[in-house]
C-alpha positions in Angstrom: 30.1 -21.7 -4.8 29.5 -23.9 -7.9 31.3 -26.3 -10.1 31.3 -25.2 -13.8 31.7 -28.0 -16.4 32.7 -27.3 -19.9 29.8 -27.9 -22.3 32.1 -29.5 -24.8 32.4 -32.6 -22.6 28.6 -32.9 -22.5 27.8 -33.0 -26.2 27.6 -36.7 -26.7 24.3 -36.4 -28.4 25.1 -33.4 -30.5 24.7 -33.6 -34.3 22.5 -32.4 -37.1 20.4 -35.6 -37.3 18.9 -35.5 -33.8 15.7 -37.6 -33.6 13.6 -36.7 -30.6 11.7 -39.9 -30.7 14.9 -41.8 -30.0 15.0 -40.6 -26.4 12.2 -40.8 -23.9 10.6 -37.7 -22.4 11.5 -37.0 -18.7 8.9 -37.8 -16.2 8.4 -36.0 -12.8 10.6 -38.5 -11.1 13.5 -37.3 -13.3 12.8 -33.6 -14.0 10.6 -31.9 -11.4 10.9 -28.3 -12.7 12.5 -26.2 -15.4 12.7 -22.4 -15.2 12.3 -20.1 -17.1 9.4 -21.9 -18.7 10.4 -20.8 -22.2 12.5 -18.2 -24.0 12.7 -16.2 -27.2 15.0 -15.5 -30.1 16.6 -12.1 -30.3 16.9 -11.4 -26.6 19.9 -9.6 -25.0 19.4 -11.1 -21.5 21.6 -14.2 -21.1 19.6 -17.4 -20.5 20.4 -19.7 -17.5 18.0 -22.6 -17.2 17.3 -23.9 -13.7 16.6 -27.7 -13.7 15.4 -29.5 -10.6 15.2 -33.2 -10.3 16.3 -36.0 -8.0 20.2 -36.3 -8.3 20.0 -34.3 -11.5 23.5 -33.0 -11.0 24.8 -36.4 -11.9 23.9 -36.0 -15.5 25.6 -34.5 -18.5 23.5 -32.1 -20.5 23.3 -31.0 -24.1 20.7 -29.1 -26.1 19.5 -30.6 -29.3 16.9 -30.0 -32.0 18.4 -27.4 -34.2 21.4 -25.1 -35.0 22.2 -22.0 -33.1 21.1 -23.1 -29.6 23.7 -24.7 -27.3 24.7 -25.2 -23.7 27.8 -23.2 -23.0 28.2 -24.0 -19.3 26.7 -26.4 -16.7 26.8 -25.5 -13.0 26.2 -27.8 -10.1 24.7 -26.4 -6.9 25.2 -27.3 -3.3 22.1 -29.5 -3.6 22.5 -32.5 -5.9 19.0 -31.9 -7.1 19.7 -28.9 -9.3 21.6 -28.0 -12.4 22.0 -24.5 -13.9 22.6 -24.5 -17.6 24.0 -21.5 -19.5 22.4 -21.4 -22.9 23.5 -19.4 -25.9 20.9 -18.6 -28.6 22.6 -17.4 -31.8 21.0 -14.7 -33.9 20.5 -17.3 -36.6 18.6 -19.7 -34.3 15.1 -20.6 -35.5 12.1 -20.5 -33.2 10.8 -24.0 -32.2 11.0 -26.8 -29.7 14.5 -27.7 -28.6 15.4 -30.5 -26.2 17.5 -30.6 -23.1 19.0 -34.0 -23.2 20.3 -35.7 -20.1 23.0 -38.3 -20.4 25.3 -40.5 -18.3 28.5 -42.0 -19.4 27.8 -40.8 -23.0 24.4 -42.5 -23.1 21.3 -40.3 -23.5 18.6 -41.3 -20.9 15.8 -38.8 -21.2 15.0 -35.4 -22.6 12.9 -32.3 -21.7 11.3 -30.2 -24.5 12.1 -26.5 -24.3 10.2 -23.9 -26.4 12.1 -21.0 -27.9 9.6 -18.6 -29.5 9.9 -15.8 -32.0 10.0 -12.5 -30.3 7.2 -10.1 -31.1 8.2 -7.3 -33.4 8.9 -4.1 -31.6 9.0 -5.8 -28.2 12.2 -4.2 -27.1 10.9 -0.7 -27.9 7.7 -1.0 -25.8 6.7 2.2 -24.1 5.8 2.4 -20.4 3.8 4.5 -17.9 4.6 8.2 -17.7 3.2 11.4 -16.2 0.5 11.2 -18.8 -1.0 8.2 -17.1 -3.3 7.6 -14.1 -2.4 4.4 -12.3 -5.2 2.4 -10.6 -4.0 0.2 -7.8 -5.9 -3.1 -7.3 -5.6 -5.7 -4.7 -7.0 -8.6 -6.8 -8.3 -10.8 -4.0 -10.4 -7.9 -2.6 -11.5 -6.4 -6.0 -14.2 -8.5 -7.7 -14.9 -12.2 -7.6 -15.6 -13.0 -11.3 -15.2 -16.8 -11.2 -16.5 -18.4 -8.1 -15.3 -21.8 -9.3 -11.8 -20.7 -8.4 -12.7 -20.0 -4.7 -11.6 -23.5 -3.5 -8.9 -24.7 -5.7 -7.3 -28.1 -4.9 -3.8 -28.1 -3.5 -3.9 -24.5 -2.2 -3.7 -24.3 1.6 -6.2 -21.5 2.1 -9.7 -21.3 0.6 -12.1 -18.3 0.4 -13.7 -16.9 3.5 -15.3 -13.6 2.5 -15.9 -12.5 6.1 -12.3 -13.0 7.3 -10.4 -9.8 7.6 -7.1 -11.5 6.8 -8.5 -14.3 4.6 -9.1 -14.7 0.9 -12.3 -13.1 -0.4 -12.2 -14.6 -3.9 -11.3 -11.7 -6.2 -9.7 -12.9 -9.4 -8.5 -12.0 -12.9 -12.0 -12.5 -14.3 -13.2 -9.9 -11.8 -10.7 -7.4 -13.0 -11.6 -8.1 -16.6 -15.3 -7.5 -15.7 -14.5 -3.9 -14.6 -12.3 -2.8 -17.5 -15.1 -0.7 -19.1 -15.7 1.0 -15.7 -12.0 1.7 -15.3 -11.6 3.1 -18.8 -14.6 5.3 -18.3 -13.1 6.6 -15.0 -10.0 7.8 -16.8 -7.6 5.0 -15.8 -4.8 4.5 -18.2 -2.7 2.0 -16.3 -3.4 -0.8 -13.7 -1.0 -1.9 -11.0 -2.1 -5.1 -9.4 -0.6 -6.3 -6.1 1.1 -9.7 -6.8 -0.9 -12.3 -8.7 1.7 -15.0 -8.4 1.1 -18.0 -6.3 1.2 -17.4 -2.6 0.4 -20.7 -0.9 0.9 -19.7 2.8 -1.6 -21.4 5.1 -3.1 -18.0 6.3 -3.1 -14.3 5.2 -2.0 -15.4 1.7 -4.5 -13.0 0.0 -2.0 -10.1 -0.3 0.4 -12.2 -2.5 3.7 -10.8 -1.2 5.0 -14.2 0.0 5.5 -15.9 -3.4 5.6 -19.7 -3.5 6.1 -19.9 -7.3 7.6 -17.1 -9.4 6.5 -18.5 -12.7 2.8 -19.2 -12.1 -0.3 -17.1 -11.4 -2.0 -18.2 -8.3 -4.8 -20.7 -9.3 -7.3 -18.8 -7.2 -6.8 -15.8 -9.5 -6.7 -17.8 -12.8 -3.9 -19.1 -15.0 -0.9 -17.6 -16.8 -3.0 -17.6 -20.0 -5.8 -15.7 -18.2 -3.3 -13.1 -17.1 -1.9 -12.7 -20.6 -5.4 -12.3 -21.9 -6.2 -9.7 -19.3 -3.2 -7.6 -20.4 -4.3 -7.9 -24.0 -7.8 -6.8 -23.1 -6.4 -3.8 -21.2 -4.3 -2.8 -24.2 -7.4 -2.9 -26.4 -9.0 -0.4 -24.0 -5.9 1.9 -23.8 -4.9 0.7 -20.4 -1.3 -0.3 -19.5 -0.4 -3.1 -17.1 2.2 -2.8 -14.3 3.3 -6.0 -12.6 4.1 -5.9 -8.8 7.2 -8.0 -8.1 9.2 -9.0 -5.0 12.9 -9.6 -5.3 13.7 -9.1 -1.6 11.9 -12.1 -0.2 9.9 -15.2 -1.2 7.4 -17.1 0.9 8.1 -19.8 3.4 5.9 -22.1 1.3 8.0 -21.6 -1.8 8.9 -24.9 -3.4 12.6 -24.4 -3.1 12.5 -23.8 0.7 12.4 -27.6 1.2 15.6 -28.0 -0.7 17.6 -24.9 -1.4 19.8 -25.0 -4.5 22.7 -23.3 -2.7 23.2 -23.0 1.1 23.2 -19.2 0.7 20.2 -19.0 -1.7 18.4 -17.2 1.1 19.9 -15.5 4.1 20.1 -18.2 6.9 20.5 -17.3 10.5 21.0 -19.5 13.6 17.6 -18.3 14.7 14.9 -16.2 13.2 16.2 -12.7 12.7 14.0 -9.8 11.6 15.4 -7.1 9.5 16.1 -3.9 11.5 14.2 -2.1 8.7 16.7 0.7 8.9 17.4 1.2 5.2 19.3 4.3 6.1 22.0 1.7 6.5 22.3 1.7 2.7 23.5 5.3 2.5 24.7 5.9 6.0 28.5 6.8 6.0 28.8 5.7 9.6 26.9 2.5 9.4 28.3 -0.6 11.2 28.7 -3.8 9.3 26.4 -5.4 11.9 23.5 -3.0 11.1 24.0 -3.2 7.4 24.1 -7.1 7.4 20.9 -7.1 9.5 19.2 -4.7 7.2 19.9 -6.6 4.0 19.8 -10.1 5.4 17.2 -10.0 8.1 13.8 -11.5 7.2 10.9 -9.2 6.5 8.6 -11.7 8.3 8.6 -15.2 9.6 6.7 -16.2 6.4 9.1 -14.3 4.1 12.6 -15.7 3.8 15.1 -13.1 2.7 16.7 -13.7 -0.7 20.4 -13.4 -1.1 21.0 -11.3 -4.3 24.8 -11.5 -3.7 24.6 -15.0 -4.9 25.0 -14.6 -8.7 22.6 -17.5 -9.5 19.9 -15.8 -7.5 20.5 -12.5 -9.2 20.4 -14.1 -12.7 17.2 -15.9 -11.7 15.5 -12.6 -10.9 16.9 -10.8 -14.0 15.4 -13.3 -16.5 12.3 -13.8 -14.4 11.3 -10.2 -14.8 12.2 -10.3 -18.5 10.2 -13.5 -19.0 7.0 -11.9 -17.6 7.4 -8.7 -19.6 7.9 -10.7 -22.8 5.3 -13.4 -22.1 2.5 -11.2 -20.9 3.3 -8.0 -22.8 3.7 -5.9 -19.7 4.2 -2.1 -19.7 6.1 -1.7 -16.4 7.1 -3.1 -13.1 6.7 -2.1 -9.5 9.3 -3.5 -7.0 8.2 -4.1 -3.4 10.4 -3.2 -0.4 13.2 -1.9 -2.7 15.9 -0.7 -0.3 15.8 -4.0 1.7 17.5 -5.7 -1.3 21.3 -5.7 -1.6 21.7 -2.4 -3.4 24.5 -3.1 -5.9 22.9 -6.4 -7.2 19.6 -4.5 -7.5 21.3 -1.7 -9.4 22.6 -4.4 -11.8 19.1 -5.9 -12.0 17.5 -2.6 -13.0 20.2 -2.0 -15.6 19.8 -5.5 -17.0 16.0 -5.2 -17.4 16.3 -1.8 -19.0 19.0 -3.1 -21.3 16.4 -5.5 -22.7 13.7 -2.8 -22.6 15.2 0.6 -22.8 12.0 2.5 -22.4 10.3 0.4 -19.7 9.6 2.2 -16.4 10.3 0.6 -13.0 9.0 2.1 -9.8 10.5 1.1 -6.5 8.8 1.3 -3.1 11.1 3.3 -0.9 9.0 4.0 2.1 10.6 7.0 3.8 9.6 10.6 4.4 13.2 11.6 4.6 13.7 13.5 1.4 17.5 13.0 0.8 17.2 9.4 1.7 14.4 8.9 -0.8 16.2 10.9 -3.5 19.2 8.6 -3.0 17.4 5.7 -4.6 16.4 7.3 -7.9 18.7 6.4 -10.8 21.0 9.2 -11.9 20.9 11.0 -8.5 24.3 12.7 -7.8 25.0 10.7 -4.6 28.2 11.5 -2.8 29.2 7.9 -2.6 28.8 7.5 -6.3 26.0 4.9 -6.1 23.6 4.8 -9.0 20.5 2.6 -8.4 19.5 2.6 -12.1 15.9 2.7 -10.7 14.0 5.2 -12.8 11.0 5.9 -10.6 10.4 6.2 -6.9 7.2 6.6 -4.8 6.6 10.0 -3.2 6.0 9.1 0.4 6.9 12.6 1.7 4.0 14.1 -0.4 1.7 11.3 0.7 2.5 12.1 4.4 2.0 15.8 3.8 -1.4 15.2 2.3 -2.5 13.0 5.2 -1.1 15.4 7.8 -2.3 18.7 6.2 -5.6 17.9 4.6 -7.6 17.0 7.8 -6.7 20.2 9.5 -9.3 23.0 10.2 -7.4 25.3 12.5 -3.8 25.8 11.4 -0.6 27.1 12.9 2.6 28.1 11.3 3.5 24.8 9.6 0.2 23.0 9.4 -2.6 22.5 6.9 -1.9 23.2 3.3 1.6 24.5 4.1 2.5 20.8 4.6 1.8 20.2 0.9 3.5 23.4 -0.1 6.6 22.4 1.7 6.6 18.9 0.2 6.5 20.3 -3.3 9.2 22.9 -2.3 11.6 19.9 -1.6 11.5 18.9 -5.3 15.0 20.6 -5.6 16.4 17.4 -4.1 15.1 14.9 -6.6 16.8 14.0 -9.8 13.7 13.5 -12.0 10.4 14.9 -10.9 8.7 13.3 -14.0 9.4 9.9 -12.5 7.8 10.3 -9.1 4.7 8.3 -8.3 2.3 10.4 -6.2 -0.6 8.9 -4.2 -2.8 9.7 -1.3 -2.8 6.1 -0.1 -2.2 2.5 -1.1 -2.7 -1.0 0.2 -0.3 -0.5 3.1 -1.6 2.8 4.4 -4.8 4.1 5.9 -7.5 4.8 3.4 -7.5 8.4 2.5 -11.2 8.7 3.3 -10.5 7.4 6.8 -7.7 9.9 7.2 -10.0 12.7 6.1 -12.6 11.7 8.7 -15.0 10.7 5.8 -15.1 14.3 4.5 -16.5 14.2 0.9 -15.3 17.7 0.1 -11.8 17.0 1.2 -11.8 13.7 -0.6 -12.5 15.7 -3.8 -9.7 18.1 -3.0 -7.3 15.2 -2.8 -8.4 13.9 -6.2 -7.8 17.4 -7.6 -4.3 17.4 -6.2 -3.6 14.0 -7.7 -4.8 15.2 -11.1 -2.7 18.4 -11.2 0.5 18.1 -9.1 3.7 17.0 -10.7 4.5 13.3 -11.0 2.6 10.2 -12.0 -0.7 9.9 -10.1 -1.8 6.6 -8.5 -5.3 6.0 -7.0 -6.1 3.1 -4.7 -9.2 1.1 -5.8 -12.5 2.4 -4.4 -10.9 5.7 -3.3 -12.8 7.2 -6.2 -16.0 5.9 -4.5 -15.1 7.3 -1.0 -14.1 3.8 0.1 -13.6 3.5 3.9 -12.2 0.7 6.0 -14.6 -2.1 7.0 -13.1 -1.9 10.5 -10.1 0.4 10.9 -9.0 -1.4 14.1 -8.2 -4.4 11.8 -5.4 -2.5 10.0 -4.6 -4.0 6.6 -7.3 -6.5 6.9 -9.9 -3.8 7.3 -8.7 -1.2 4.8 -8.4 -3.8 2.0 -12.2 -3.9 1.4 -14.1 -5.6 -1.4 -14.9 -3.4 -4.3 -18.5 -2.1 -3.9 -20.3 -3.2 -7.0 -23.4 -1.5 -5.9 -21.7 1.9 -5.7 -24.3 3.6 -7.9 -26.8 3.2 -5.2 -24.7 5.4 -2.9 -25.1 9.2 -3.6 -21.8 9.9 -1.9 -19.9 7.3 -4.0 -21.5 8.7 -7.1 -20.5 12.3 -6.2 -16.9 11.5 -5.7 -16.8 9.1 -8.6 -18.2 11.7 -11.1 -15.8 14.3 -9.8 -12.8 12.0 -10.2 -13.9 10.9 -13.6 -14.2 14.5 -14.8 -10.7 15.3 -13.6 -8.9 12.3 -14.9 -10.6 12.3 -18.3 -9.7 16.0 -18.7 -6.1 15.1 -17.5 -5.5 12.8 -20.4 -4.9 15.8 -22.8 -3.7 18.3 -20.2 -0.1 18.6 -21.4 0.8 21.3 -18.8 0.1 18.7 -16.1 2.0 16.0 -17.9 5.2 17.9 -18.6 4.8 21.5 -17.4 6.6 23.6 -14.9 5.2 24.7 -11.6 4.9 28.0 -9.7 3.1 28.0 -6.4 2.1 30.6 -3.8 2.3 30.4 -0.1 -0.6 31.5 2.2 -1.1 30.5 5.8 -4.9 30.5 5.7 -5.3 26.8 4.7 -5.4 27.6 1.0 -2.9 26.7 -1.6 -2.5 28.0 -5.2 -0.3 26.9 -8.1 0.1 27.0 -11.8 1.2 24.2 -14.1 2.3 25.5 -17.4 4.1 25.0 -20.7 4.1 26.8 -24.0 0.7 25.6 -25.0 -1.3 25.5 -21.8 -1.7 26.9 -18.3 -3.5 25.1 -15.5 -4.4 27.1 -12.4 -5.4 25.3 -9.1 -6.7 27.0 -6.0 -7.4 24.8 -3.0 -9.6 26.2 -0.2 -9.3 23.8 2.6 -10.7 26.3 5.1 -14.1 26.5 6.7 -14.9 29.8 5.0 -15.4 31.2 1.5 -12.3 32.6 -0.2 -11.9 35.1 -3.0 -9.1 34.1 -5.3 -6.4 36.8 -4.8 -5.6 37.4 -8.5 -3.3 40.3 -7.7 -0.9 38.0 -5.9 -0.3 36.1 -9.1 0.5 39.1 -11.4 4.1 38.0 -11.7 2.8 35.0 -13.6 -0.6 36.1 -15.1 0.3 39.5 -16.5 1.3 40.1 -20.2 4.9 39.4 -20.7 5.4 37.8 -17.3 8.9 36.6 -16.9 7.9 33.0 -16.1 6.1 32.6 -19.4 8.4 34.7 -21.5 8.4 38.1 -23.2 5.4 38.6 -25.5 3.2 36.2 -23.6 -0.4 37.4 -23.4 -2.1 38.1 -20.1 -4.2 35.3 -18.7 -7.8 36.5 -18.8 -10.3 33.7 -19.2 -10.1 29.9 -18.7 -12.5 27.0 -18.2 -13.3 25.2 -15.0 -12.4 21.7 -15.9 -15.1 20.0 -13.8 -18.1 22.3 -14.5 -17.1 23.7 -17.9 -17.9 27.2 -16.7 -15.7 30.2 -17.8 -13.4 31.7 -15.2 -12.5 35.4 -15.6 -9.2 36.5 -14.1 -10.4 40.2 -14.1 -13.4 39.5 -11.9 -13.7 38.2 -8.3 -14.0 34.5 -8.1 -15.4 32.9 -4.9 -14.2 29.4 -3.9 -16.4 27.6 -1.5 -15.1 26.1 1.8 -13.2 22.8 1.3 -13.2 22.8 -2.4 -10.7 23.1 -5.3 -10.9 25.2 -8.4 -9.1 23.8 -11.4 -8.9 26.2 -14.4 -7.5 25.3 -17.9 -6.1 28.0 -20.2 -5.4 26.9 -23.7 -2.8 29.2 -25.2 -2.7 27.8 -28.7 
């Protein structure tokens, strides 16, 4: 695949007295691109620098400017316009500017400055998102336009058209920053933005999932420095930042598509071949090679070439790319798009590599299936019969999301309908390896808006928020769902549901009602440890109600959902196995549950008296035991 050259033969310029002024800097006719853009001392991830330039493979390479940093291997690609340089940074290496020196026949011709910075103290031990967080999903282009000067940036193929369903609307990093106080007040503790990296497709580029440059924020959103400042501002307000990344595919407009480094850098077919999208092929014991090859190598879309992670240079590129953004921007977690479409063993290695650098960082993968065993297969540590371990800590709970969308809109119910759908989804938790690392959500940027699913029912929207605040897992809310956001035109699919954030929401009584309810729940949730790490016991009824307790040694949270059209009296007697003194579930000597507090209204709730729950509403009661 590649020709490796010993670095020893390329050290003509090495020596302690290197004078950078003695060699000219490279111009764009000599070095077009260098990635990663920089690096740090004290990193565990091996560094392999990609250099692009006309006929650059004809040069010898050394790294000068100080002790402890050296090229240990140089790899030519299939294209003569690339070199891949393995770099070793010793523990003794000092931060500073080093120089990649390009020589021919022992004569240095030009150099490229390369910054190696000091790593921030405690970087490797950074914490990440957990069940204690509420994640707020933002599609940046459709959120808030905070800097209109970015709406028509030169050299980008698509400018802003705020009326176009599939065009850019001008949302940007400045717009996100302008709403940080709002988000903190709402109870948000983590933000997941859909991709902010450059997507320079000629149309429908607003979603960001067809990346054209992995190391630069799209100019229409701002700059790399703007993004790093946004993360710092979030941290100052107690909000974490999760970056959405795509390893499965790039965009057709990506700069390397005009000249691939290796012939197998992306999956190339004689003619356009779409993925069969059957990621059951990844765990199917009867799967044909034909179907598996198509699943992993087929393109996701005509504008999304499929990356080949079996190529070790591609895999290394994505390993250090993820690490670079975490270190550069100070990120708190990653979300990986279309996870099972990647080659599974290289992606397992990718996850392991990122978490070797950051042992406590969380990574959530999009595994869009409602097949519970198939979903469970992808969570790291799951006891899969084929021995596969994804090393992916967190997965998205699509079965629960489907159950909410199918069960919540129902008035009349049969045997397996209504709230029983949600009961059954939770009952399947037996199959998952780690329930504390499941992202739960009623909808996201790829699904119908939950308010549309619920036929614009405000009471049911509030029930969904109560479920998100109290069920097991890590809750994620799609922007404007806390304001009863509905699609602009549901017939437009994605283009219609990805609405602009309503800055005038306080003028809408419905938006205010749902907002205030959501705010009360998620601000209470911040200290509700039984919801963060507690056990669950739930009770089945076939009358479109659902009851459950979340509990630990210090706290009990009781939830009663009445999704029916009539008043319901909470059947306290049904719960005696849990609520009575000395109940087995809570341990011998535990006191009876008598009185708690409604977390939304603050009113006392007495377990010894009848409690009426109105139609289509949820009662959430908090019992502090210590």
